[in-house]
C-alpha positions as CSV (number, residue, x, y, z in Angstrom):
1,K,0.8,169.8,135.7
2,A,-1.0,170.9,132.7
3,S,-3.3,168.5,130.7
4,L,-5.5,168.9,127.9
5,D,-8.6,166.6,127.3
6,Y,-10.1,166.4,123.7
7,R,-13.3,164.9,122.2
8,R,-14.2,164.6,118.7
9,D,-17.2,164.6,118.2
10,A,-18.0,164.2,114.5
11,E,-15.7,163.4,111.2
12,C,-15.1,166.3,109.2
13,P,-13.1,164.8,106.5
14,A,-11.1,166.5,103.9
15,M,-12.3,166.3,100.0
16,E,-10.3,166.6,96.9
17,T,-11.9,166.3,93.5
18,Q,-9.6,166.1,90.3
19,S,-9.6,169.5,89.0
20,D,-8.8,168.6,85.2
21,L,-12.8,167.1,84.9
22,P,-14.6,168.8,82.4
23,W,-17.2,170.2,84.2
24,I,-14.8,171.4,86.6
25,Q,-12.7,173.2,84.2
26,K,-15.7,174.9,82.8
27,L,-16.7,176.3,86.2
28,M,-13.4,177.6,86.5
29,A,-13.0,179.3,83.2
30,L,-16.8,180.8,83.9
31,S,-14.9,182.2,87.3
32,R,-12.0,183.4,85.9
33,Q,-10.3,181.3,88.2
34,K,-6.6,179.6,86.9
35,K,-6.6,177.1,89.3
36,P,-8.6,175.2,92.1
37,L,-8.1,176.3,95.5
38,G,-8.1,174.9,99.0
39,V,-10.0,176.0,102.0
40,D,-9.2,175.6,105.8
41,Y,-13.5,174.9,106.8
42,F,-15.4,172.2,106.6
43,C,-18.1,171.8,103.9
44,D,-21.1,168.9,104.0
45,A,-20.0,167.9,99.9
46,A,-17.2,166.2,101.8
47,F,-19.6,163.4,102.7
48,I,-20.7,163.0,99.3
49,A,-17.2,163.0,98.0
50,Q,-16.3,160.4,100.5
51,N,-18.7,157.7,98.4
52,G,-16.6,159.2,95.1
53,T,-18.7,161.6,93.9
54,P,-16.4,164.4,92.5
55,C,-17.8,167.8,94.5
56,I,-16.8,171.2,94.7
57,V,-17.9,174.5,96.9
58,F,-18.9,177.2,94.2
59,G,-21.4,179.6,95.3
60,P,-22.3,183.3,96.6
61,G,-21.0,185.2,99.4
62,S,-17.9,184.7,101.6
63,I,-17.0,182.3,104.5
64,D,-16.2,185.2,106.5
65,Q,-20.3,185.7,106.5
66,A,-21.3,182.3,107.1
67,H,-22.7,180.5,109.9
68,T,-23.0,183.4,112.2
69,A,-25.7,185.2,113.9
70,D,-25.9,187.6,111.1
71,E,-25.3,185.5,108.3
72,W,-25.4,187.2,105.0
73,I,-25.0,187.6,101.4
74,S,-25.2,190.5,99.1
75,I,-28.0,190.5,96.3
76,R,-25.5,191.3,93.7
77,S,-23.2,188.2,94.9
78,L,-26.5,186.1,95.0
79,E,-27.0,187.5,91.0
80,H,-23.6,186.8,89.8
81,C,-23.7,183.6,91.2
82,V,-27.3,182.8,89.4
83,E,-25.6,184.2,86.1
84,K,-22.7,181.7,86.4
85,Y,-25.1,178.8,87.3
86,L,-27.3,179.8,84.2
87,Q,-24.0,179.8,81.9
88,F,-22.6,177.0,83.2
89,F,-26.1,174.9,82.7
90,R,-26.9,176.4,79.4
91,S,-23.1,175.1,78.4
92,L,-24.0,171.6,78.9
93,P,-24.8,169.4,75.8
């Protein structure tokens, strides 16, 4: 008889944020993204979102290289992201 025991060490809640918020619309426009995307990995922002604070995941690199022994991002990816952050913050009132 086969059996499986499963123990959950930590809660990893999903998060969802209204995509019609003006600042999210602005970030989506800057990244030329027409629709919000869901992802199948956990982010610490989910803990902040649990308290009602709108959160998104927006940054350089790829999840394919994240959290590995050789985690890395390209310099160009970092520079591109910094440009987008600057454009976003400069557009705020």
